N, C-alpha and C positions, 0 to 999 in steps of 0.2 A: 142573796149572796152570804152575808153572814152565819146562814146556817152550814156553808160549804168547811168553811173550819175558823170561823169565828174572827173575820177580817170586816174592820166595822166601816160602817157610814159611805158602801161602795155600792154607787147606781150604776154603772155601766163595763164592758169588760171591754175594750180598746184592742182593733186591728188592721192591715189591712194583709187583699189576699191581689194575689195577679191572677185575672183574665185573659185568657190566650187570649189574640186576632188577627187576624191576616195584615199580613203589612197592608196599614192604610195609601201605599205611595206618595210619593210627590213628593217638597224638600222637606217636610216635620214626620218625615217615615220613619227614620232614625230616632228622636225623643220617645217613640213607641218600646223600644227595644229593651230590655230589663237588663238585668245585670247576670242573670240565665244565660239569654243571648235572645231568647224571641220576642216579638212582641206582645203588648199585654196591655189592658187598665188596668191599672192599681188602684183597686178602689177600697178606698177607709170602711169601717162599718162598728156600731155602738151596739149592742147586745144585753139582753137581762141574763139574770139564771138563769131562764128558764128558755133559753138560746133566740127570746122575740129580738127581732133587730129593729130597734128604738132610733136607729141612725143612719147614716149611709149619704157617703159622696161617693159617684163614679161618673168623672171626668178629668182624670187626670192618668198621662203616659207612664208608661209600662218605667219608664228612669228617673221617674219622681221620689225622690226617698217620705218614706211616712210619714217624717216627722215634717216634711216642709207641705203633706196634705194637710194635717192636724192644725199649723201652725197659719193657714191659708182658709181654717173652716170657721162656721157660723158658732159651731161648738164653744172651738176654744174661744170665740168674741165671746158668747155666755159665760163662758166659766169667769174670765175675765174680768168682765161687769156682774160676777160675784152672785149667778140667780140660783147657783145651788150651791148656798154654804152649806161651808164642815162637812161638805160630798168628795167622795173621790171616782176617779175614772180610776183604773188599772190596766199598762201599757204596759209592753216587752219591751226589751234592751233596746229598742230601737229611737226610743222616745228620750229626752233629756228630762228625769226627774224635775216636777215641778211641786205647788203646791197642790193643784187640783188634779196632778194627772204621776202614782204612782210607779216607778216601776220599781224591777230586784234588785238586788247589788249583786257588783260583777265579785265580788270575793268575803263572803263573809266572815265573819270571822272569831263569836260568841256566841251561848247556847239563841241566845235570844233575837241573833239575824240572823239565825238559821232558820227558827220558830216566822219567825217572817219571811225570810226567802221560800218556806215549804208552802203557808198559809198564800202567798199572790200566787204562785205557779198556780196551787189548785182553784184560785177565786177566779182568776183570769183565763181557765183553763176555757169556761162555756163558748168564748168569742171561735175559740181554733175547733173545735164541737159546731160549731154551730156553720160556719164556713164547709166543712164536712160537710155536712146534711142540708146543707141548703145545693152545693154540686151536686151529691148525691139525687136530691128531691128533681133535680136539673141541667143532667150531666153534658148539656151544653156548656155550661160555664167551665163543666173541663176539660172541654177540647177546643178547636181553634174555629174561633170565630166569623164566621163567612158572611157578616151583615154590612154593611154602612156602620160608619161611626155613629150618627145620628142616632139608627135604630136601635144600634148596642148600648148607648148611653141612656136614651128617654125611656124605652121601651124592652130593650129586654133585660136589661140588669134590676131597674127598678121595678117592672110588673113581677120579675119573678122573687123578689122583694118583699114584695106584700102578698104575694101567695103563699112564698114564706109559711109567713106571720099566721095566717089563714088555716095552712097547714100546723101551725100548733097550737092555734088555737082552741081547733077541732078536733088533736089529737090523734091526728093523721098518723098511719104505721108507715116509715120508711121502705126504701121497695127493699128485695130481701137480697140481692142480688146488687154488688160495684158495676161491674160490664168492664173491670180492668181497667178506670177511667185512672190516666194518670197523677204523682204524685205530685207534688207543690214540693221544693225542696230547696226556694231562696228564702236565704239566711238574714235576718237584718244585722244590719253595721251597727257597733257601737257608736253613737254619738261622742264627741270629745268633749271634751263637761271644763270649760272656760273657771275662773276661780269665783265668778257669781254664781259658780251652778249650787257650793257653799249652803245660800242662803234659799234657794230653792230646796233641797235637801232636810231641811229642817225640820219639816213634816213627818218625811219618813223617821229621822232621828228619835222625834219625839215621839212615834207610835212604838215605832220598835224600842227606847225604853219604857214603856211606862203599858203598853198592851202586850208585847209578845216576851 
């Protein structure tokens, strides 16, 4: 990651993507409807700079916010337990800034903040590329999946993530064409920043002042 834009100590790029599913039916079906209006599974992934998936959570309904999924993940607990000291994840504005999860600034106001912002965007970009590559390798992920939920969650999503990693390791070429796969246009909500967020922003501020 450091070679991309000199952002220090990054060990993963974090984001969520929506995988479209048919309505599961029943009383709980509306929980799977996301903000755009279609039914989906909201899949959380962390990837390396070379697009390898190193963490995946594929069990949340489409209506669940990205930050909620991360807050309830084992990965967050591991960071909170200081298993990765002095290491960072990079996330977008859907997540609150934390000591170990760095997010973009809402409005850079000086040269150092602009450099931080540019470096953050470029260094986090692999996760966006990974989602594109993953869905391009397995077009079923970009169309409406019609399998039952258990098959979708435990078999297809996880298996295609593993196969994607095998393809990355083997340097397999991507398909030449994308067959007009639909683009995901779901934009993240910017979470409200309570007063205590200032303390969480301390690491980001320190990096801006000392590195950028």
